[in-house]
N, C-alpha and C positions, 0 to 999 in steps of 0.2 A: 363529189365535194370531199376533199381531204378533211378529216376531223382534226383540227388543231386545238390543242388544250393549253391552258396557262402554264402547264408544266413543260411544254415541249418547244415553246417559241425560242429560236436561237438568235443570237446577235448577228450571225451571218445574214439571216433573213431581214433583219432590220436595215442593214446598210446597203443591201444589194437591190432591195425593191425600188423600182423607178416611181417617182411621186406623180400624182394625178393632177395636172394643171395646165392651163394653156398660157399662163403668163410666165415671165422670166423667173419669178420668185421660185416657182416649182418645176421649171423645165431644166431639170438636172439629169445628166447622163448617168447611167449605172456605174458604180465604182466597183473594181475588182481588186483582189489581193488585200482587202481590208479586213483586219480581225481585231478583236477588242484590245489585244495587247498593244497594238501600235495606233489605236484610234484615240479620239478626243485629245489631240495634241494642239490643234489650232483652230481658228475660227471657222474655216471652211469646212472641216470635219463636224465641228459643232452645228453648223448650219444644216449640213446633210442629215445629221441625226434628228434635228427638229423636223425636217421635211418628212421623215419616216413616221413621225407622230401624226403629222397631217394626213399621211397616207392612210393610216388606220381610221381616221375620221371620214374619209371619202370613200373607202372600199364599199362595194355593194354586194358582192356574191348573192345570196339569197335571203337577205335579211335587211334590205334597205328600208329604214323606218318609215320614211313618208309613204311608200307604197303599201307597206303593211298597215300603217295607221289609217289610210284611206279605205282599205278592205274591211277593217274592223268597223268603220263608221257607217253612216247612212249615205255616204257619197259614191262609193263604188262597190261592185260585186266582185268576187275573185276571179271568175271568168276562166279563160284558158281554153284548151281544146276539148276537154271532157272533165267529168267530175273527179277523175284521178289525177289530172294534170296539176302539178304543184300541190299535192295533197296536203302539204304542211299549211298552205294558205287557206285551203278549202276547210280544213279542221279549225283554224283560227276563226274563220268567219262564222262558222257554225258552233262555236264555243265547245269544240270537241278536242282541244289540244291536250296531249299528254307529254309526259317527260321525254319521249323519243322524237318529238317534233324537230325537224331539221332546222327550221328557221329560228327556233328558239336556241339550239346549240350554236348555230352560225352567229347570232347576234351576241350571245354570251362570249364566244371565242373572240369575236372582232373587238368587243370592249375590253376584255382582258389583254388581248394583244397590244392594243393601244396603251392600256395603262402600264404594261411592262416597259414599252418603249419609252413612255414618259418618265417612269421611275428610273430607268437606266441612265436617261439623259440627266435628270436632276441629280443622280448619284455621282456621275462622271464630270459634271461641268466644272468642278474645281480643278480638274487636271488640264483644262484648256489654257494656252497661253493667250490671254485676252489683251488686244491692243486697241480696239475700237471702243471709245467711251460710250457706255451705256448699252452695249450690245449684249452682255451677259444678262443683264436685268431684263432686257426686253425678250430675249429668247426664253428665258425662264418663265416669264409671264405668259408667253404664248403656250408653252407647254403645260403650265398650270391651268389655263383655260381649257385646253383640250382634254387634260385629265378630268377636269370637272365635268365636261361634256360627256365622257365616257361614263362616269358615275351617275350622271343624270339619266342617260339611257338605261343603265342598270337598275336605278331605283325606281324608275316609272314602269319598268317591264318586268322586275322580279322581286322588288321590295327588300328582300333580306338576302344580302350577298356579302362575301368576304371583302374587307377593306384593306387594300394593299397599297402602301405608300413608299415602299422601298423594294430593291431587288433582294430576295432572300438567298441564304447561302446554299440551300440544297432542295432537292425535290421534296424531301420528306417535310421540310418547313411549309411548303405550299400545301401538301396534303393534310396538315393538321390545323390550317387556318380557321379561326373562328367565323361563325357566320354573324355578320353585323346587322344591326337593325336599321330600318329606314331613318330614324332620327340621326343615327351615326353617320349614315352615308350623306344625308342632307348637311350635316355639319361640316364634313369634309369638302363638299361642293362649295358651301359658303365660303370656307377658309380659302379655297384655291381661287374663286372668282373675285373675292375682295382683294386679294393680293395682286391679281392680274389687273383689276380695275385701277389700282393705284399707280400702275407703271405704264400700261400701254398707251400709245399716242391717240390723240383725237383725230389727227389727219394722217392719211397715208399718201405717199408719192405714187406716181404712175408705175414706178418699178417695184412697188410693194403691193401692187393689186393681188388680192388673194390671201393676204395676211390678216391677222386678227387686230381689230382696232379697239379702242375703249368703248365706242358706241356698240360693238358687237357684245362685249362683256355686259354692258348695262342693259341692253335689250334682252339678253338671255337671263340676266337676274330677274327682270320683271316677268319674263314668260314662266320661270320655275316658281317664282313667288305665287303667281295666280294659280298654278296647279297645286302647289303646296298648301295654300290658304283654302282653296275651293274644294279640293278632293282629299288630299293627303291628310289633312287635319280632321275632317269630319268622318271620313270613311276608314282610313288606316289607323287614325288616332295618334298622329305625331303631334309634338309640341311645337313651340315657336321655332322659326328658322333663324338659327344663329351659328356663328363660328366660335361662340364661347365668350366673345366680348361685344361684338356688334350683332344687333338683331335686325334682320331684314324684314321689315314690316311693311304695311301699306305706304306709309310716308316715305320710306326708303326707295320702294319701287316707283312711286310717283316721281320722286326727284331724279331717279336713274332715267326714266323716260323723258323727262322735262330736259335732262342734260343732252340726250340724243337729239331731241327736237330743236333746242336752241343753239346747238353747235353749228347749225347751218352746213354741215357736212352731207346732208342727205336731202333729197326732194323727191316728190312724186314725178314719175315720168309722165309728161303731158298726155300721152297716148296710151291707153291700156294695152292696145295691140303692139305697140312698139316696145313695151316693157318686156315682152317675151319673144321678141325678135332674136333670132340666132345670131344676127349681126350687132346686137346691142347688149351684150353681156357685161357684167360688172359695170352696170350703169348707175346713175346717181341715186336710185332707189335701193340699191343692194347694200345691206349692212353686213351680212354674213353669207357668203356664196361658196358652195363647194365647187371647187375647179376640177374640170375633166378635159382631157386632151386625147387627140388622135395620134400623137407623136410616138407612143409607146408601140403602136402596131400590134396590139395584144392579140394572141391566138390561143391562149391557155385557158381553158374552161374552169380552172381552179378558183377563180374568183379574185384572189389577191393580186393577180397579175393583169387584171382588166383595169385599165386606166381611162378608158373612155366612159361615157354615160351608158351603161348597159341597160339601165331601166327604160330608156327610150324605146327599146325593142319590146320590152315586156308589155308596154301599154298601147302599142300600135295596132293597126288593122291587119287581120290575118288574110293574106292573099289579095291585096287590094288590086282593082282594075278601074282605070279611069283617073279622073282628076289630073290629067296631063302627066301622069306617072310621078307625082310628087312623093308619094308615100313609100317608104321602105317597108317591106313586109314585116309585121310584128306578130306578137303571140297572143294578143287580145286578152291580157290580164287587166285586172283593176278597171273594169269597164264602168262608166258612170251610171248611176241609178236614175230611174225616173223621178225619184224624190229630189234629187239634186237639180235636174233639168227643170223641174217645175218650180224650183225656188227662185229662179230669176224673174225679175219683173218684166212686163212687156216693154220692149225697146231697149233693154239693158244691153249695151254692146259687149259686155263681159261675157255673155253667154256664148257668142260666137267664137270668142277668143279662146274660151275654156273648153267648150264642147265641139267635137267634130262629129257631124251627122253623116254617118256613112251611107244611109239610105238615100239621101238627096245628093250627095257630092260624088259618089262612085257609081260606075256602071254595074259592078258586081264585087262581092267579097265573100269570104267564108264566114257564114253565120254560125259560130261556134258556141260553146257552152256559155249560158247565161247572156247571150247576145241581147243588147238592148238597142243596137244600131248606134250607139254613142261611144266616143273614144276621147282620150285626153289629148286635146289639141295644143295644150301648152308644152308638152314634152315629147310627144311621139316622134319617132325617127323619121328623118326625110332623106330622100335620095341625094339631095344636092350636098349633103354633109358627110357622105361615106368617107371613112379614112383611107389614107394611102396604102395601107397594108395590113397584114394580119387577118383576123376574122371581122368581117364587116359589122357584126352585131356588137362588137366590143369597143368600137373606136369612135363613137359619136362625140364630138366636142361641145356638148351641150351642158353648160353648168347648171347647178340647182340652187336657186335662191332659198337658202335656209331661213334667213330672217330679212325682212325688207321693210322699207320705211312706212308703207301703208299699215303693216301689222303693228308697228310701234305706235302710230296715231290711233289705231282702234283699241290697242291695249290701254292707252293713256285715256281714251274716251271712257272706257268701262271703269277704270280706277277713279276717275274724277267725276263719275255720273252723279253721285250723292254729295260730294264735297264741293265741286264747283261746276254746276250744271252748264253754264255758259261756255266754259273751257272745253268741257266734254262735248258739247254740241259742235263747237268750232272744229275740233279734231275729227269728229264723225263726218261733218259735211265736207271737209277737205278730201276725204277719201270717196264719198258718195258722188259729189259733183264732178270729180275728175272724169268719171265715166258717163254720168247721167246728165251733166250740165246744171247750171246754177238754178234752173227752174225746179229741179228735183230736191233742192236743200230743204231740210226739215226744220220746223220752228221749235220742236221739242222732240225728245227721244226717250225711249224705255230700254231696258236691258234687252228685250226682245228685238228691237230695231238693231242694236249693236251686234247681236248674234247672227241675225239675218245678214247684216252687212259683212260680217266676218266670213260667213259661209260663201256668199257669192264673190267676194273679193279674193279670198284665199283658197277657193275651191281647187282640189286636186294638188295641193301642196302639203298635204300631210297634217294639217293643223286640226281638221274637224273632230277626230277621235277625242283629242284632249279637250276641245271645247264642250263636247257632249259630256265627258266625265266631270268637267267643272261644274256643270249644272246639276249634277246629282244622278244616282242610279236610276231613280224613277224617269227622269227626263230621257236619260240615255237609252233605256229600255223602251220607252215610248217611240222614240225616233228611229232607232235601229230596227225594231221589230217591224214597225209600219212600213219601212222601206222595202219590205218583202211582200207587201200588198201591191201586186203588179197590175198594170192595166188588164182589163177583162179580154181584150182582143190580141193579146200577145200569142204568137205562134208556138212558144216554147214554155208554157206555164209550169211544166214539170221540172224545169231547171231551177225554179225559185222556191224550193222547199222552205216553208216558213221556219224562221229561227227564233229562239227565245233567249233574250239577253240573260246572262248569268251574272248577278251582281256580285257573287262571292269570288269571281275571278279577279275583281278590282281592275279589269282592263289589262291583266298582267299575263305573263307567260309562266309556264312551270320551269323550274331549275332543270337543265339537262340531265338525264339520267346518266349520260357517259361521265359527266363531271362529278356526280354523286359516287359512282363507282370508282372513279380515279382518286378520290379522297378517302381518308381514314373513317372508319365507321362512325357515324354521328356528327362528322364535321359539317356536313351539308344536309339539311332536311327541308322538305317543302313546307313553307310558312303561310303561303297564301291560301285562304280556306278552301277554295275550289280544288286544289291539288294535294291537299294533306292525305 
């Protein structure tokens, strides 16, 4: 993996990267001969520059947050071929990360690359000859949302990072940037999201599939508020979440979710199985969906040029034999835990949609490191969807649903639990009965019921880590540590060395040592207690 730093990203890379998407919005051919001096002149060029910001949102290389979040939690183990395979994930799982960890640097670089692209666009948009009414404002709002998302990933993974809102004149300016506090980062996130919320449309046309809507902004505001209120405030010690004039409090988050629900733009897909069909992507339940495409025919293992869903291969079965040849050979990372499998109630159809039992469905397969026999059935690669060229592993056209309507309903259920119990119960039961039927509806619920429903409904979609942290360090420690209490009859008990949750990591990563070395002395220091 080439180590890109925030000091080395070039404009050429920005405009030449093909964007990852299966819809017309992002199916753009790479442009050549474009340099900054003759760019940002018309709306087509502006549109291309915005797709480059989307590209940074979708890139996976070795830092795909949903996969890493699942491994951190009690939902999956790191897995792989052996204990040295993807050592950066093994260290993350065992709370042994240090500043040389590759995934930490890859995530840092991906976020700051996206921020650079966003800042460059925002700085250059005034040079565009705008002719379409409202287009400038809309594209700006999309870029602000994406910049907020990159800072959201930074603040929840590193806490204290430089805040950059413009393209700086020289490398030396970047080297001397101050290290901002979580409060300052959250303030910038609020500012960008509130501006985007006021502009973006409620409805998208078919041609706009894959773009950001007002509902996506409102759902992300609620998601960030819940982490901020439940974890960042009590553990990190941040103050109220505000942009300086508007405070995003419980009432604001409630109203944001209510706006998504009452917009009637989204609905639960009637069948949970159909929700994850490869033929039913960008469906009515999808609010924010990362778009992936086979059309780039990627073959470069550098990460940034992979435009398909590479993570499908990570989570697949290693050397599968049987099941009518459905499965593309995977790498057996992020394998589901027994803890997750046992969380499903008897008869819950979500279990079979979520969990692939290789022991019962295959004739044989390679039982590699930390094998449980279970795999991610929602996203693992299938032979029917191999791309038309390039490296087969890189070109799976499987989107990733970042935020979906069921999550909105469950967030609303949680936020209204004490204020409006009947509304909370209604939202909860909408999700529960979609899969289990009306007879499974509950007459009253507790916070434990909501977190159980969140776990089985959103399993293997990257949300569990953040739910655990929101319930506090003691709860997270209990659940994560106990997930290593494996069944007595497993044939590979030595693979599951008990781990001890380290509360002083705050669930975060160390700032990459390479970036500390690349900045002036004292500009970047480790502020998270575990890494000082």
